[in-house]
The first five atom37 places (N, CA, C, CB, O) and aatype in JSON, in Angstrom:
{
  "aatype": [12, 9, 6, 16, 3, 18, 9, 14, 1, 7, 19, 4, 15, 1, 10, 9, 8, 19, 6, 10, 15, 3, 3, 7, 11, 16, 19, 6, 2, 19, 0, 13, 16, 7, 7, 4, 2, 7, 2, 10, 11, 0, 9, 15, 11, 10, 19, 0, 7, 12, 14, 19, 6, 5, 19, 19, 11, 9, 10, 0, 7, 2, 16, 4, 7, 14, 1, 14, 16, 15, 4, 0, 3, 5, 10, 16, 1, 0, 10, 16, 6, 0, 0, 0, 11, 0, 16, 0],
  "atom_mask": [
    [1, 1, 1, 1, 1],
    [1, 1, 1, 1, 1],
    [1, 1, 1, 1, 1],
    [1, 1, 1, 1, 1],
    [1, 1, 1, 1, 1],
    [1, 1, 1, 1, 1],
    [1, 1, 1, 1, 1],
    [1, 1, 1, 1, 1],
    [1, 1, 1, 1, 1],
    [1, 1, 1, 0, 1],
    [1, 1, 1, 1, 1],
    [1, 1, 1, 1, 1],
    [1, 1, 1, 1, 1],
    [1, 1, 1, 1, 1],
    [1, 1, 1, 1, 1],
    [1, 1, 1, 1, 1],
    [1, 1, 1, 1, 1],
    [1, 1, 1, 1, 1],
    [1, 1, 1, 1, 1],
    [1, 1, 1, 1, 1],
    [1, 1, 1, 1, 1],
    [1, 1, 1, 1, 1],
    [1, 1, 1, 1, 1],
    [1, 1, 1, 0, 1],
    [1, 1, 1, 1, 1],
    [1, 1, 1, 1, 1],
    [1, 1, 1, 1, 1],
    [1, 1, 1, 1, 1],
    [1, 1, 1, 1, 1],
    [1, 1, 1, 1, 1],
    [1, 1, 1, 1, 1],
    [1, 1, 1, 1, 1],
    [1, 1, 1, 1, 1],
    [1, 1, 1, 0, 1],
    [1, 1, 1, 0, 1],
    [1, 1, 1, 1, 1],
    [1, 1, 1, 1, 1],
    [1, 1, 1, 0, 1],
    [1, 1, 1, 1, 1],
    [1, 1, 1, 1, 1],
    [1, 1, 1, 1, 1],
    [1, 1, 1, 1, 1],
    [1, 1, 1, 1, 1],
    [1, 1, 1, 1, 1],
    [1, 1, 1, 1, 1],
    [1, 1, 1, 1, 1],
    [1, 1, 1, 1, 1],
    [1, 1, 1, 1, 1],
    [1, 1, 1, 0, 1],
    [1, 1, 1, 1, 1],
    [1, 1, 1, 1, 1],
    [1, 1, 1, 1, 1],
    [1, 1, 1, 1, 1],
    [1, 1, 1, 1, 1],
    [1, 1, 1, 1, 1],
    [1, 1, 1, 1, 1],
    [1, 1, 1, 1, 1],
    [1, 1, 1, 1, 1],
    [1, 1, 1, 1, 1],
    [1, 1, 1, 1, 1],
    [1, 1, 1, 0, 1],
    [1, 1, 1, 1, 1],
    [1, 1, 1, 1, 1],
    [1, 1, 1, 1, 1],
    [1, 1, 1, 0, 1],
    [1, 1, 1, 1, 1],
    [1, 1, 1, 1, 1],
    [1, 1, 1, 1, 1],
    [1, 1, 1, 1, 1],
    [1, 1, 1, 1, 1],
    [1, 1, 1, 1, 1],
    [1, 1, 1, 1, 1],
    [1, 1, 1, 1, 1],
    [1, 1, 1, 1, 1],
    [1, 1, 1, 1, 1],
    [1, 1, 1, 1, 1],
    [1, 1, 1, 1, 1],
    [1, 1, 1, 1, 1],
    [1, 1, 1, 1, 1],
    [1, 1, 1, 1, 1],
    [1, 1, 1, 1, 1],
    [1, 1, 1, 1, 1],
    [1, 1, 1, 1, 1],
    [1, 1, 1, 1, 1],
    [1, 1, 1, 1, 1],
    [1, 1, 1, 1, 1],
    [1, 1, 1, 1, 1],
    [1, 1, 1, 1, 1]
  ],
  "atom_positions": [
    [[-157.69, -12.12, 83.53], [-156.54, -12.98, 83.72], [-156.92, -14.1, 84.68], [-155.32, -12.17, 84.24], [-157.6, -13.87, 85.68]],
    [[-156.46, -15.29, 84.37], [-156.69, -16.45, 85.22], [-155.39, -16.73, 85.97], [-157.15, -17.71, 84.39], [-154.34, -16.9, 85.36]],
    [[-155.47, -16.77, 87.29], [-154.3, -17.03, 88.12], [-154.54, -18.26, 88.98], [-153.96, -15.82, 89.0], [-155.65, -18.48, 89.46]],
    [[-153.49, -19.04, 89.17], [-153.58, -20.17, 90.08], [-152.21, -20.48, 90.66], [-154.15, -21.4, 89.35], [-151.18, -20.23, 90.03]],
    [[-152.22, -21.02, 91.85], [-151.0, -21.51, 92.48], [-151.1, -23.03, 92.53], [-150.8, -20.89, 93.92], [-152.1, -23.58, 92.99]],
    [[-150.07, -23.68, 92.06], [-150.05, -25.14, 91.97], [-148.92, -25.66, 92.85], [-149.88, -25.62, 90.49], [-147.8, -25.14, 92.79]],
    [[-149.2, -26.67, 93.65], [-148.16, -27.29, 94.48], [-147.65, -28.52, 93.73], [-148.72, -27.67, 95.9], [-148.35, -29.53, 93.64]],
    [[-146.42, -28.44, 93.21], [-145.87, -29.56, 92.46], [-145.53, -30.74, 93.37], [-144.63, -29.12, 91.69], [-145.29, -30.57, 94.57]],
    [[-145.51, -31.92, 92.78], [-145.21, -33.14, 93.52], [-144.01, -33.85, 92.91], [-146.43, -34.08, 93.54], [-143.91, -33.97, 91.69]],
    [[-143.11, -34.32, 93.76], [-141.98, -35.11, 93.3], [-140.83, -34.33, 92.71], [0.0, 0.0, 0.0], [-139.96, -34.9, 92.05]],
    [[-140.8, -33.02, 92.95], [-139.72, -32.17, 92.43], [-139.23, -31.22, 93.51], [-140.2, -31.36, 91.19], [-139.8, -31.16, 94.6]],
    [[-138.18, -30.49, 93.21], [-137.59, -29.57, 94.19], [-138.39, -28.27, 94.38], [-136.19, -29.23, 93.77], [-138.43, -27.72, 95.48]],
    [[-139.02, -27.79, 93.32], [-139.8, -26.56, 93.48], [-140.99, -26.81, 94.39], [-140.27, -26.02, 92.1], [-141.55, -27.9, 94.42]],
    [[-141.37, -25.78, 95.14], [-142.43, -25.91, 96.14], [-143.75, -25.3, 95.69], [-142.0, -25.27, 97.44], [-144.8, -25.63, 96.24]],
    [[-143.7, -24.42, 94.7], [-144.92, -23.74, 94.24], [-144.7, -23.25, 92.81], [-145.3, -22.56, 95.19], [-143.61, -22.79, 92.45]],
    [[-145.76, -23.34, 92.0], [-145.74, -22.76, 90.66], [-146.93, -21.82, 90.56], [-145.78, -23.88, 89.54], [-148.08, -22.24, 90.66]],
    [[-146.64, -20.53, 90.34], [-147.69, -19.53, 90.16], [-147.87, -19.32, 88.67], [-147.35, -18.18, 90.89], [-146.91, -19.01, 87.96]],
    [[-149.1, -19.49, 88.19], [-149.4, -19.41, 86.77], [-150.41, -18.31, 86.51], [-149.93, -20.76, 86.24], [-151.4, -18.19, 87.24]],
    [[-150.17, -17.5, 85.49], [-151.12, -16.48, 85.03], [-151.37, -16.72, 83.55], [-150.58, -15.02, 85.28], [-150.44, -16.75, 82.74]],
    [[-152.65, -16.91, 83.2], [-153.05, -17.13, 81.81], [-153.92, -15.99, 81.33], [-153.79, -18.47, 81.66], [-154.46, -15.22, 82.14]],
    [[-154.06, -15.88, 80.03], [-154.97, -14.9, 79.44], [-156.4, -15.22, 79.89], [-154.87, -14.9, 77.88], [-156.66, -16.31, 80.39]],
    [[-157.3, -14.27, 79.71], [-158.69, -14.44, 80.15], [-159.36, -15.68, 79.58], [-159.49, -13.23, 79.77], [-160.21, -16.28, 80.23]],
    [[-158.98, -16.05, 78.36], [-159.6, -17.24, 77.75], [-158.87, -18.53, 78.13], [-159.61, -17.09, 76.23], [-159.3, -19.62, 77.74]],
    [[-157.78, -18.42, 78.9], [-157.05, -19.59, 79.38], [-156.21, -20.27, 78.32], [0.0, 0.0, 0.0], [-155.77, -21.4, 78.52]],
    [[-155.96, -19.61, 77.2], [-155.25, -20.25, 76.09], [-153.79, -19.83, 75.95], [-155.96, -19.96, 74.82], [-153.01, -20.49, 75.27]],
    [[-153.41, -18.72, 76.6], [-152.05, -18.2, 76.46], [-151.4, -17.99, 77.82], [-152.06, -16.88, 75.68], [-152.03, -17.48, 78.75]],
    [[-150.14, -18.41, 77.93], [-149.37, -18.2, 79.16], [-148.96, -16.74, 79.23], [-148.13, -19.14, 79.21], [-148.29, -16.24, 78.32]],
    [[-149.34, -16.06, 80.28], [-148.93, -14.67, 80.49], [-147.67, -14.6, 81.35], [-150.06, -13.85, 81.15], [-146.74, -13.85, 81.05]],
    [[-147.64, -15.4, 82.43], [-146.52, -15.35, 83.37], [-146.48, -16.66, 84.16], [-146.65, -14.13, 84.33], [-147.51, -17.26, 84.45]],
    [[-145.27, -17.08, 84.49], [-145.05, -18.24, 85.34], [-143.95, -17.89, 86.33], [-144.67, -19.51, 84.5], [-142.95, -17.28, 85.95]],
    [[-144.13, -18.27, 87.59], [-143.09, -18.05, 88.6], [-142.99, -19.29, 89.48], [-143.4, -16.78, 89.46], [-143.99, -19.79, 89.99]],
    [[-141.77, -19.78, 89.65], [-141.51, -20.95, 90.5], [-140.95, -20.48, 91.83], [-140.53, -21.94, 89.8], [-140.21, -19.51, 91.9]],
    [[-141.31, -21.19, 92.9], [-140.7, -20.99, 94.2], [-139.91, -22.25, 94.51], [-141.77, -20.68, 95.33], [-140.46, -23.35, 94.51]],
    [[-138.61, -22.1, 94.77], [-137.75, -23.25, 95.0], [-137.29, -23.83, 93.68], [0.0, 0.0, 0.0], [-137.63, -23.34, 92.61]],
    [[-136.51, -24.89, 93.77], [-136.01, -25.54, 92.57], [-134.75, -24.88, 92.04], [0.0, 0.0, 0.0], [-134.14, -24.06, 92.73]],
    [[-134.37, -25.22, 90.84], [-133.16, -24.7, 90.19], [-133.46, -23.31, 89.64], [-132.68, -25.66, 89.05], [-133.99, -23.17, 88.55]],
    [[-133.11, -22.31, 90.4], [-133.5, -20.93, 90.14], [-133.24, -20.47, 88.71], [-132.78, -20.04, 91.08], [-134.16, -19.98, 88.05]],
    [[-132.03, -20.61, 88.22], [-131.7, -20.12, 86.88], [-132.48, -20.83, 85.79], [0.0, 0.0, 0.0], [-133.01, -20.19, 84.88]],
    [[-132.54, -22.15, 85.88], [-133.27, -22.92, 84.86], [-134.76, -22.59, 84.87], [-133.06, -24.41, 85.08], [-135.37, -22.47, 83.81]],
    [[-135.33, -22.46, 86.04], [-136.77, -22.21, 86.13], [-137.12, -20.79, 85.7], [-137.27, -22.45, 87.55], [-138.2, -20.56, 85.14]],
    [[-136.23, -19.83, 85.94], [-136.45, -18.48, 85.43], [-136.4, -18.49, 83.91], [-135.4, -17.5, 86.0], [-137.18, -17.79, 83.25]],
    [[-135.49, -19.28, 83.35], [-135.37, -19.38, 81.9], [-136.63, -20.0, 81.29], [-134.13, -20.2, 81.51], [-137.14, -19.51, 80.29]],
    [[-137.12, -21.08, 81.89], [-138.35, -21.71, 81.4], [-139.49, -20.71, 81.44], [-138.7, -22.96, 82.24], [-140.27, -20.62, 80.49]],
    [[-139.59, -19.95, 82.53], [-140.65, -18.96, 82.67], [-140.6, -17.92, 81.55], [-140.55, -18.26, 84.02], [-141.64, -17.55, 81.0]],
    [[-139.4, -17.47, 81.21], [-139.25, -16.49, 80.12], [-139.61, -17.1, 78.77], [-137.81, -15.96, 80.09], [-140.24, -16.46, 77.93]],
    [[-139.2, -18.35, 78.57], [-139.44, -19.0, 77.28], [-140.91, -19.27, 77.01], [-138.67, -20.3, 77.21], [-141.36, -19.18, 75.86]],
    [[-141.68, -19.59, 78.04], [-143.09, -19.95, 77.82], [-144.01, -18.73, 77.82], [-143.54, -20.93, 78.89], [-145.16, -18.84, 77.38]],
    [[-143.56, -17.59, 78.31], [-144.4, -16.39, 78.34], [-144.83, -16.03, 76.92], [-143.65, -15.2, 79.01], [-144.0, -15.9, 76.02]],
    [[-146.14, -15.88, 76.73], [-146.69, -15.53, 75.43], [-147.02, -16.72, 74.56], [0.0, 0.0, 0.0], [-147.59, -16.56, 73.48]],
    [[-146.66, -17.92, 75.0], [-146.92, -19.12, 74.2], [-148.32, -19.69, 74.49], [-145.85, -20.19, 74.48], [-148.86, -19.49, 75.57]],
    [[-148.9, -20.38, 73.52], [-150.16, -21.07, 73.76], [-149.96, -22.2, 74.77], [-150.74, -21.62, 72.44], [-148.97, -22.93, 74.72]],
    [[-150.91, -22.35, 75.68], [-150.84, -23.4, 76.7], [-150.67, -24.76, 76.04], [-152.11, -23.38, 77.58], [-149.83, -25.55, 76.47]],
    [[-151.44, -25.04, 75.01], [-151.38, -26.35, 74.34], [-149.97, -26.65, 73.82], [-152.37, -26.4, 73.18], [-149.51, -27.79, 73.91]],
    [[-149.31, -25.65, 73.29], [-147.96, -25.85, 72.75], [-146.96, -26.15, 73.87], [-147.51, -24.61, 71.96], [-146.12, -27.04, 73.73]],
    [[-147.05, -25.42, 74.99], [-146.15, -25.66, 76.12], [-146.36, -27.07, 76.65], [-146.4, -24.61, 77.25], [-145.4, -27.79, 76.92]],
    [[-147.62, -27.48, 76.8], [-147.92, -28.81, 77.3], [-147.37, -29.87, 76.35], [-149.44, -28.99, 77.49], [-146.79, -30.86, 76.79]],
    [[-147.54, -29.68, 75.06], [-147.07, -30.64, 74.07], [-145.55, -30.81, 74.14], [-147.49, -30.2, 72.65], [-145.03, -31.92, 74.01]],
    [[-144.84, -29.72, 74.34], [-143.38, -29.75, 74.36], [-142.82, -30.31, 75.67], [-142.83, -28.36, 74.13], [-141.89, -31.11, 75.65]],
    [[-143.39, -29.91, 76.81], [-142.78, -30.21, 78.11], [-143.38, -31.39, 78.87], [-142.86, -29.02, 78.96], [-142.75, -31.9, 79.79]],
    [[-144.58, -31.84, 78.51], [-145.21, -32.94, 79.25], [-144.36, -34.2, 79.16], [-146.63, -33.21, 78.71], [-143.88, -34.57, 78.09]],
    [[-144.19, -34.84, 80.3], [-143.44, -36.09, 80.35], [-141.95, -35.92, 80.54], [0.0, 0.0, 0.0], [-141.23, -36.91, 80.66]],
    [[-141.45, -34.67, 80.57], [-140.03, -34.42, 80.81], [-139.67, -34.91, 82.21], [-139.7, -32.91, 80.65], [-140.41, -34.69, 83.17]],
    [[-138.53, -35.58, 82.33], [-138.12, -36.11, 83.64], [-136.87, -35.39, 84.14], [-137.86, -37.62, 83.56], [-136.21, -34.68, 83.38]],
    [[-136.55, -35.58, 85.41], [-135.38, -34.98, 86.04], [-134.62, -36.09, 86.76], [-135.79, -33.82, 87.04], [-135.07, -36.61, 87.78]],
    [[-133.47, -36.45, 86.23], [-132.69, -37.54, 86.83], [-133.52, -38.8, 86.92], [0.0, 0.0, 0.0], [-134.18, -39.19, 85.96]],
    [[-133.51, -39.45, 88.09], [-134.27, -40.69, 88.25], [-135.76, -40.47, 88.52], [-133.67, -41.51, 89.37], [-136.53, -41.42, 88.58]],
    [[-136.16, -39.22, 88.69], [-137.56, -38.92, 88.99], [-138.44, -39.15, 87.76], [-137.71, -37.46, 89.49], [-137.99, -38.94, 86.64]],
    [[-139.67, -39.57, 87.97], [-140.58, -39.78, 86.83], [-141.22, -38.48, 86.34], [-141.66, -40.77, 87.22], [-142.06, -38.5, 85.43]],
    [[-140.84, -37.35, 86.93], [-141.4, -36.05, 86.58], [-140.29, -35.01, 86.68], [-142.6, -35.67, 87.5], [-139.15, -35.35, 87.02]],
    [[-140.61, -33.77, 86.4], [-139.65, -32.66, 86.52], [-140.45, -31.39, 86.79], [-138.76, -32.52, 85.22], [-141.68, -31.41, 86.75]],
    [[-139.76, -30.3, 87.06], [-140.46, -29.03, 87.24], [-141.18, -28.62, 85.95], [-139.47, -27.92, 87.68], [-142.27, -28.06, 86.0]],
    [[-140.58, -28.91, 84.8], [-141.22, -28.59, 83.52], [-142.49, -29.42, 83.34], [-140.25, -28.84, 82.36], [-143.51, -28.9, 82.89]],
    [[-142.43, -30.71, 83.68], [-143.6, -31.58, 83.6], [-144.69, -31.1, 84.56], [-143.22, -33.04, 83.9], [-145.87, -31.08, 84.22]],
    [[-144.29, -30.73, 85.76], [-145.24, -30.22, 86.74], [-145.87, -28.92, 86.27], [-144.56, -30.02, 88.11], [-147.03, -28.64, 86.55]],
    [[-145.09, -28.1, 85.55], [-145.63, -26.87, 84.97], [-146.78, -27.2, 84.02], [-144.53, -26.08, 84.23], [-147.8, -26.51, 84.02]],
    [[-146.63, -28.25, 83.22], [-147.7, -28.6, 82.28], [-148.97, -28.97, 83.03], [-147.26, -29.76, 81.37], [-150.07, -28.68, 82.57]],
    [[-148.82, -29.6, 84.18], [-149.99, -29.95, 84.99], [-150.64, -28.69, 85.56], [-149.59, -30.92, 86.13], [-151.86, -28.58, 85.62]],
    [[-149.8, -27.74, 85.98], [-150.32, -26.48, 86.5], [-151.05, -25.7, 85.41], [-149.17, -25.62, 87.08], [-152.11, -25.13, 85.66]],
    [[-150.49, -25.69, 84.21], [-151.12, -24.98, 83.09], [-152.45, -25.62, 82.71], [-150.18, -24.95, 81.88], [-153.43, -24.92, 82.44]],
    [[-152.47, -26.93, 82.67], [-153.7, -27.64, 82.34], [-154.8, -27.36, 83.36], [-153.44, -29.15, 82.25], [-155.96, -27.16, 83.0]],
    [[-154.41, -27.35, 84.64], [-155.37, -27.06, 85.71], [-155.89, -25.63, 85.6], [-154.71, -27.27, 87.09], [-157.08, -25.39, 85.75]],
    [[-154.99, -24.69, 85.34], [-155.4, -23.28, 85.22], [-156.3, -23.07, 84.0], [-154.16, -22.37, 85.13], [-157.29, -22.34, 84.08]],
    [[-155.96, -23.7, 82.88], [-156.75, -23.56, 81.66], [-158.16, -24.13, 81.85], [-156.05, -24.26, 80.49], [-159.12, -23.62, 81.27]],
    [[-158.28, -25.16, 82.65], [-159.59, -25.76, 82.92], [-160.51, -24.79, 83.64], [-159.44, -27.05, 83.75], [-161.73, -24.87, 83.5]],
    [[-159.93, -23.86, 84.39], [-160.75, -22.86, 85.09], [-161.46, -21.92, 84.1], [-159.88, -22.03, 86.04], [-162.53, -21.39, 84.4]],
    [[-160.85, -21.74, 82.94], [-161.44, -20.84, 81.93], [-162.69, -21.44, 81.34], [-160.44, -20.53, 80.82], [-163.6, -20.72, 80.93]],
    [[-162.76, -22.77, 81.28], [-163.9, -23.43, 80.68], [-164.96, -23.81, 81.71], [-163.44, -24.67, 79.95], [-166.06, -24.23, 81.36]],
    [[-164.61, -23.65, 82.98], [-165.56, -24.04, 84.06], [-166.62, -22.97, 84.28], [-164.81, -24.28, 85.38], [-167.48, -23.13, 85.14]]
  ]
}
């Protein structure tokens, strides 16, 4: 399992903990610290078991209010960073 902690920027959540499969291609678990608790728990449940590429394709570029990013967008950055560890 590949695990990483990502510090998001420009959003309310303070930390995103990501766990991927050994090959870095599937989301096993996601946990947010801070942010909109109910929504972020729901996102975590929805992406569990999904391919990283699919999650990134769906959520990348999502914004929150006037912000140019969102917790979902920051999640895609965390997933991309974690997946890169599998190929390193």
